[in-house]
C-alpha positions, 0 to 999 in steps of 0.5 A, spaced: 900 900 782 901 896 788 895 893 792 896 895 799 893 888 803 888 889 809 890 889 816 888 882 819 882 885 822 880 888 815 881 881 812 876 878 817 871 882 814 871 878 808 871 872 812 865 874 816 861 875 809 863 869 806 862 864 813 856 867 817 849 868 816 850 874 811 852 868 806 851 861 809 856 856 807 851 852 804 850 857 799 857 856 796 855 849 794 849 850 791 850 849 783 843 852 781 840 859 782 833 856 785 837 852 790 840 858 793 834 862 793 830 857 797 836 856 802 836 864 803 828 864 805 829 860 812 828 863 818 836 863 820 838 867 814 834 874 815 840 878 813 842 873 807 843 879 802 848 882 806 850 889 808 852 895 804 854 902 804 854 908 799 853 915 797 859 918 802 859 925 803 864 928 808 858 928 814 854 923 812 852 916 808 847 911 807 847 904 810 843 898 807 841 892 808 834 888 806 831 882 810 829 876 807 824 871 809 818 867 808 813 870 813 816 877 815 811 882 818 809 888 814 813 892 818 820 890 822 824 894 826 831 894 825 837 897 829 843 899 826 850 901 830 856 905 827 863 904 830 870 907 830 872 900 830 871 893 828 870 890 835 864 895 836 868 898 843 867 905 840 860 905 838 859 913 835 851 912 833 845 908 834 839 908 830 832 904 828 829 904 821 822 900 819 823 895 814 817 895 810 814 890 806 812 895 801 819 897 800 821 889 800 823 890 807 829 894 805 833 899 810 836 905 808 839 908 814 842 915 814 847 917 820 849 924 819 854 929 823 859 924 822 867 926 822 870 927 815 875 923 812 874 917 817 873 909 816 867 906 820 864 899 821 857 898 821 852 892 823 844 891 823 840 887 828 833 885 827 828 879 830 834 877 835 839 876 829 845 880 827 848 882 820 855 881 818 859 887 819 860 892 814 866 897 813 865 904 810 868 911 810 866 918 809 869 923 804 874 928 806 871 935 808 870 939 801 875 945 803 880 940 806 886 936 803 885 928 803 889 924 808 892 920 802 890 918 795 883 916 793 883 909 791 877 907 787 875 901 783 870 902 777 866 896 775 859 894 771 855 889 767 855 883 772 851 878 768 849 872 773 849 866 768 855 869 764 860 867 770 862 867 777 865 873 781 872 872 782 873 880 780 869 882 786 873 877 791 879 881 789 876 888 790 873 885 797 881 884 799 883 891 797 884 897 801 879 901 796 876 908 798 870 907 793 867 902 788 863 906 782 858 901 779 857 904 772 851 900 770 847 893 769 847 891 776 842 885 774 840 883 767 832 883 766 832 877 761 831 870 761 837 865 762 841 864 756 846 859 759 845 851 758 841 847 762 847 844 766 850 851 767 852 852 774 849 859 774 842 861 771 837 866 771 830 863 775 824 865 771 823 869 765 824 876 763 823 881 768 816 885 767 813 886 774 816 888 781 816 881 784 820 879 778 825 884 779 825 883 786 827 876 785 832 877 780 836 882 785 835 877 790 839 872 786 844 876 784 845 879 791 846 872 794 853 871 791 858 871 797 863 875 793 859 880 791 856 881 798 864 881 800 865 887 795 859 891 798 861 890 805 868 892 804 867 899 802 862 904 800 859 904 793 856 910 788 852 907 783 848 909 777 844 904 772 844 903 765 839 899 761 839 892 763 836 894 770 830 895 766 830 893 759 835 892 754 836 898 750 830 902 752 830 909 751 826 914 756 819 911 755 820 907 749 821 900 750 826 896 745 820 892 743 815 898 743 811 895 748 805 899 750 805 902 757 812 901 758 812 906 764 809 901 768 815 896 767 820 902 768 816 904 775 817 897 777 824 896 775 826 903 779 823 901 785 827 894 785 833 898 784 832 903 789 830 897 794 836 893 793 842 899 793 845 904 798 841 910 796 838 915 800 831 916 802 831 922 798 832 918 791 826 913 792 823 913 786 816 916 784 813 912 779 818 911 774 822 917 775 828 916 780 834 922 780 840 918 781 845 923 777 849 927 782 856 930 784 861 928 790 867 932 792 873 928 795 876 934 799 880 939 795 882 933 790 877 931 786 869 932 784 866 926 782 860 927 777 855 921 776 850 921 770 844 918 768 844 916 760 837 912 760 831 916 763 831 922 759 834 920 752 831 921 745 830 914 742 835 911 738 835 913 730 835 908 725 833 902 729 832 895 726 825 894 722 819 894 727 823 895 733 826 900 738 833 900 741 840 900 738 843 898 731 849 899 727 849 904 721 853 907 716 852 915 717 850 916 709 844 911 711 842 915 717 843 922 717 838 923 723 845 921 727 847 929 726 840 932 728 843 937 733 836 937 737 837 930 739 840 929 747 842 923 750 842 926 757 836 930 756 836 938 756 835 939 764 841 934 765 845 937 760 844 944 763 845 941 770 852 938 768 854 944 765 853 947 772 857 941 775 864 942 773 869 944 778 875 948 775 877 949 782 879 942 783 885 939 780 881 933 778 874 932 775 871 925 774 865 923 770 862 917 772 857 915 766 854 909 763 858 907 756 864 909 751 864 916 750 870 916 745 868 915 737 868 908 735 868 908 727 867 901 725 868 903 717 874 904 714 875 911 711 875 909 704 868 905 704 865 911 707 864 917 712 863 912 718 859 906 721 857 907 728 853 904 734 847 908 735 846 906 743 852 910 746 855 916 745 856 915 737 848 915 736 848 922 739 855 925 736 852 932 737 850 931 744 857 929 745 860 935 742 856 940 746 859 936 752 866 937 750 865 944 748 862 946 755 868 942 758 873 946 754 869 953 755 869 952 762 877 950 762 876 944 766 883 941 767 884 934 768 877 931 766 877 923 766 871 920 763 869 913 766 864 908 763 862 901 762 856 898 758 860 895 752 864 889 755 871 891 753 876 895 756 878 902 752 883 907 754 882 913 749 883 920 748 876 925 748 877 930 742 872 935 739 874 933 732 876 925 731 878 926 723 883 932 725 890 928 728 892 935 731 886 936 734 887 938 742 885 932 747 880 935 752 879 929 756 882 922 758 877 916 758 877 909 761 871 905 759 872 898 763 870 891 761 864 887 764 865 883 771 862 877 767 858 879 761 860 876 755 864 881 750 864 881 742 869 878 738 876 881 739 878 880 732 872 886 730 876 891 735 883 889 733 881 890 726 877 897 728 883 900 732 887 902 726 882 907 724 881 909 731 888 912 733 885 916 739 884 909 742 890 906 745 887 900 748 881 896 746 880 889 749 873 885 749 876 878 750 877 878 758 872 880 764 874 884 770 875 891 773 879 897 773 883 900 779 885 907 780 890 911 785 889 918 784 893 924 787 894 931 786 899 930 780 897 923 777 892 918 776 894 911 776 890 906 772 891 898 773 886 894 768 885 887 772 882 881 768 880 874 770 883 868 768 877 864 768 870 867 768 867 861 771 872 860 777 870 863 783 877 862 785 880 864 779 887 868 779 887 875 776 892 878 772 894 886 770 892 887 763 895 894 762 897 900 766 896 907 764 898 914 767 895 921 767 899 926 769 896 933 771 896 938 766 896 933 760 890 930 758 891 923 755 893 916 758 900 914 757 902 907 758 905 906 765 
């Protein structure tokens, strides 16, 4: 797959984000998170967190920013402009939003009545300051063929104190229609980096609204992340670390009381810092982020939430909640048919959301869906990690049986979470080599978060023949080009996660042909 370079005017977008008030040049030279946060609260950096867009429909989308300053009034009027050109000589819409302290002075503008399948540029103004320029687009009309292939990226797991964001630098330079972020935008834990590491989490574990807000501020000050946000619209879902590692509904990994209060704080900070519509604004701990999008007549994109309504993981470690790696013979509860990862209501919603009339269905969710058995058959019936779909195998079967019954062709499942690249076949019966392949899976590695030892995956691959690739030793993202007859996938990996200017390489290429489930080396 070839990457089309931007035109010079588009390239200037990246330069703007890296060199203007959205990410002051001085931030590039600070080596500690504390200094970056302090620098961003001066009067000259009202828009220091950058701009973003998301939730693109054929006639509307969301424009986002968040004001940063030490003494902002409770309400700040913020003006926005949307134009058909980067120079703003053809402004098509203007508006004003109130940035309120109760919502961290975030702005979620929602221009409507836009033209389908169209690129736009946007910017904000407040208190005499102007933001960087962002670039966004609408989806094609639901009944119209897109003007070209859908070019999109999937990414996840960008732990700040585990590395720099060279992957985002490359994404920002590409001509993508969408970025799909599949969870772990922030990490709630205290830093695990050494005291002299170039990047660290400030503060301890996030528990309060102020804690989560500060953590988002730290992450969003990164200029390469800002550039990726400004280059194309994002569609986001979350995983566990936006709240707490391995949480399940109202059960904390550490079984802490009143966990719903912490969930509510995390949900509010999540909405405040990403380009979601106002209708998604959380009510206490509940936030509705699962939805679907139509990309013209080409594809339906469905996003899931596998955290808020799941049953707790079975067979946890003593005295804890959360995940474990268990042998099936020691944990028969794994096969309880009543258990759900999505919750009953979301399962029913998903069953009605598949669209067999479109050539492709893309399912964007949090983690590896394919079975990953860690135990050789001679040693027993299997060993599985309980936090992912392997911890809810009959819920996975329900999903795949419904997919099969509805004759939804060309389904591609997209995931993250596990800090490894996996390319796999999805089947109802993994113990039957002749079982039909029902869907194709691409589960992407992390932007920066550390992965497990590669030797462990290498040893497990022979007993998981439906997995065509498994690599946990490199960080990066996946890029796709989707047309009516073919999906092309390119797995891009970073040479050195601690270098912001690190080169990237192509780890592998795959192709999925329409009408033939399963990925082939491309």
